[in-house]
Each structure stands twice: as structure tokens, then as C-alpha cells.
N, C-alpha and C positions, 0 to 999 in steps of 0.2 A: 653523240645521240646515245642515251642507253635503253637496251632493248627488256619488255615484259617477262618475270618467269612464271603450258600447261603443257574418220578411224572408220576409217572406214573406205569401204571398195567406191564409196563415190564421198565428196567434199563438201558438200554445200552446205556447212554450217551457217547459222547466223552469225554475221561477223561482230566483231566488238567495236566500239566506238575506236575509229583511226586517232592514231595516237606516233608521236614526230618519234616514239622513244621505244624500246624493247623493255615490257615489266616483267621484273621478276621477284618473286616472291623475297620476303626478307629473311635474310638468312641463307638464301641458295647460291652466293656466290660462289663462282668455281674457284678450286684451292687452286694456289701455282704450282706449275708443272714447267718444264724444259718447253713444253709445247705450250700452244696457244690456244686458250680455251675457245671454244666454239661462237660462242656469246658475244665476245671481243670480235672478232670475225665479222661476225654479222653487223654487229653496231656500225663499224668500220664500213661495210659494203653498201647498208640503210644510209649512212650519210654520204657517202659517196655519190646514190642514186639521186637524193635529193638535192646534191649539189651541181652534179652532172646532168642528170637526167639517168632514166633506166636506159641506159648503152648496152649495144649485142654484148661487148666484152664483160659489163657488169654485172648482165642477166647469164651470160657464160658462167663466171664466178658462183654466182648464186648456186647454179647446178651441178658446178665440183663439189660446193661445201656440202649439200645435201645429198648427192648420191654418194658422199667415201661415208656420211655419215648413216645412209643406208646399208653401205656394202659392209660397214663393222657391225650393224645390227644383225644384217643376215648372216656373218662369219660367227658370231656369237648363237645363234640359235641352231646353227648346223652343229654345232661342238658336239664332239662325242661324250657320251654321258656313261655311267654304270651305275649298278645298281646300289651303291653306296653313294652318289649323288644324292643331296639332299634335297627333300620337296619343301618349296616354299610358300610362306602361309599365303591366304587369298587375301587379296588385295581387301583393306579395312572397309568401304562402302560394301561389298561382299559379304564379309563376313559380321558388320554389325547394324547396316543400314544408316539411314540418314540419323545425325543425331536429334534429340527433343531440343536440345535449345535452339534450334532453326526456327521455333514458332515464337521465340520472343523478338526477333529482327523486328526494324522499323518497317514499314511497307516502300519505303524510298530504296529499301535493300534489293525491292527486286520482285517477281513472283514466286518468293520462296513458298509461300502457303499453298499456290496453285500444282508446284513442283512436289510437296508433300503429300499432298492431295489426290494426284494423277492416276489413275489406277494404271494406264500405260508404262508411268515409270516403275510402278511396282513388279509391273510384265518382265521390264528390262530388265531391275535387279535379279529378277528372279531366274529370267531365261539366261541372262550372263553366268549365274551361280552355277545351274543345272548344265550350262555347257562348258563349263571351266574343264580345261584338259591339259594337265601339267605333265606336257612329255618332253620338252626340249629346254637346256639353258636356256636361261631369259635374266634381263637384267632387273626388269620389278619397274626402273622410275628412269629411262633411258630418254630423258628432256635435253634439252642443249645446254643445261648447266652441268650434265652428265658427260661431255665429249670435250675431248683436248684434241687439236688439229696440227700436224704438221706437213710445213710444207719444203718442197724441194723445188729442183728445177724442172725435173719431170713430172709432178706428180702432187698430191693433196691426200694426205692420209687421216683416219680418225682414229681415235681410241675411246672405246670405253670406261671411264672411269665409276666407281662407287660413289654415290651422293645421297645424302641424307637419313633415311629410314632405308635404303632399297638393299634386299640381298643378292647382289650379283653373283650369279655362277650358280643359282638353283635352281631346280626342274620347276618352270611355272608355264602361262599359257603366253604363245608368241605372239599372239593378237591382242594382248594387252601392252604389249611393249610397244606395238605400231599404232595402238589407239592414242598410248601416250604422246609419243613423237608427233601424231597429226593435231593431237590437241594442243599440245606446247606451240607448233606452229601456227594455229589457228587467232592464240592468244598472245601470245608475245612477238611473234615474228608480221601475221597480218596487217595488225594494226601501224605499224612502223613503216607500209609502203602504200604507196599512193594509189586509188585503187584505178586510176586512169591508165597507168602501166599496167594493167590485166596480167598483173603477176599472183599466181597460185602456186604456195611453196608447199601446202599440203598434199596438193595432186603432182606435184613434180617429186615428193619423197616418196607419194607412195609408186609410181611411175618407176623412178630409179630403184627402188626396192625391188619388186617386181624384175626389173630388168638384171638384177644380179641373181635372180632365183628366189629370191624371198617368194614363200605364197602364204603368210599366216595373215589374210585381209579379217579385220573384226567385221562383226556385225553391226546394225544400225543400234538393236540394244547395247551391244558391249562399246559403243559408240558412245551413247546416252550415259552409261555407268561412269563412263571416265570424265565425262565432262561434269558430273553430280562431283566427282571426287575434286576436281577445280576449285568447282564454284563454291565446296564447303570449305577447301584449305584456304582460298582468298580470302573467304567472308569471315574464317575466325582471326585472319589478320587483321581485315580492313575493318571489321564491324563489331567487332568481341573485345581484341585486347587494346582497342585506342576508339576515339571520336572518328569515325570519316565523316570527310568534307563531301560536297556534291559530286566534284569531277570521281571521288571514288564511289558513290553510292551509284553515280550512272554506271562505271564500271562494272559494280556486282549486279546491277540490273542487266547489261547484256551478260554476262556469264550464266546470269540465273535461266535467260529467255534460251540461252542454246540447248539444253536436254530436251524443253519444252518443245522445239522445233524438229527435234532428230523424231521423237514419238508423235508427231501429228501425222493425220491420215493424209498420205501421199509428201510425206516431209521427204 
């Protein structure tokens, strides 16, 4: 089974369609290291769950993987900084807003037009931009593709690695890092899990993050802004650079529904 490559203090996001594989953005494969990429660990774990059921041992393994990921992120956020530590750039969705080419997408790609026109979406971006606080060392894009896992007889350890255009080791808002992880879990891991198992990896990650002393929990506005980033990046890959099939269009429609669910009254 292969995993797809994406926030909050509550994690009731609209799920994307169930998939038996983890979905990764094209070109986001983890580099080869002595340690094993987290996405490969998660693929093996979800395969085992589908073959043998979500046993207590496998559930515990998942908690361990999410826990060491959370611990690595807390460790980064608590790293010491100096006046010479560079300040990272704003995420592109906050600096530039939603791209105009979204208006040219077919309706089958999802409620893109509704997202672009929704005043609550604009408020979410504005609120996140105003509340941005670049005070701690951050990664910028700590998705599952940016994590290596090392196993020993006693424990599982995770290490964050630079990936894509992320500038690890710069001052940024740690809440965006947490929103990124939760968003990735919702889009990449959630669809690979059978709903009857009752497993919520995003809630588990947040719980482990807090247990390790992390307190950078994103607002719903920031969560919505992060889901917009994922929706645009996937749309660029599946609906702009190629001709999407029906399954890919359904996937995009699910992604574009998520920010709307986060800004809806009572959402």
C-alpha cells in the first residue's frame, strides 16, 4: 500500500474519500537515508492493519510513530535562538493569496469558486496573517515526507529533515508546523484507514504533541489557511499539469470542501 502526500485544537475536518493507499504529492518522496522514511513505516503499518485488523499492538505502533514525530517537532520548537537566527518567509498562501488560475478550473474539481468567493475564507487568511508570530525555530513543512524514523530495541526516534522549499531552522510560527502535520495526516493517512477502526491520527498526534510539552496549537483560521495550501498544491499537480481522471477530481473536490467546513458556523 502506498500513502498520499498534507490543525487545530480540534480535528473534526471533513474527510477526503477513503483510499487503501497513502497519497503523496508527485515528487515529494523522501530521500534515502540510513533511517527509514516515516511514510514507509506508515505504509507497512496500514498494510498490516488491513491484513490482520487494527490490533492493539498495531494501534500502539501507530501511537509510537506519531509520538516520536511530535517529540521531534517539540524539540525543534524549543531549540535556542539568537538575534542572528534568520526569520523565515510567510507561507505563500498568506503572502500572495489564492492564485487567479483557480477560476479556470472545471466545476468537477470541487467548490473552488465558493472558496474563492467566501468572505470567511478571506477573513481566515487575514486573521492568520495578522496573528503570525515568528518567535521560535520552525521547520516550515514538517509533513510525513520530512521525517526519518530510527528503531532500536528500546524505542522509536524521529528526525525532521529539510524537504522541498522548506527552510528548516528559521524563525517562524510553530502553530503552522502543527497545522501542517495535522493537515497531512488528514489527507495522507486518514483515507488509508478503515473508518470502523475508530482511529483518529490527527487527534493522537495533537495529544502526543501536548504530552511532550508542545503548546503551539493553531486556530481554526490557521487550520483553514493550511488546508487551502494543500488544496492549491494538489490542484496544480492534478488539474493543471495534467488531465485529471474521475478519481482525481473526486479527490480534489474533497480537498476543496475542507476549508469551507472549517469556516462554516459551528464547524
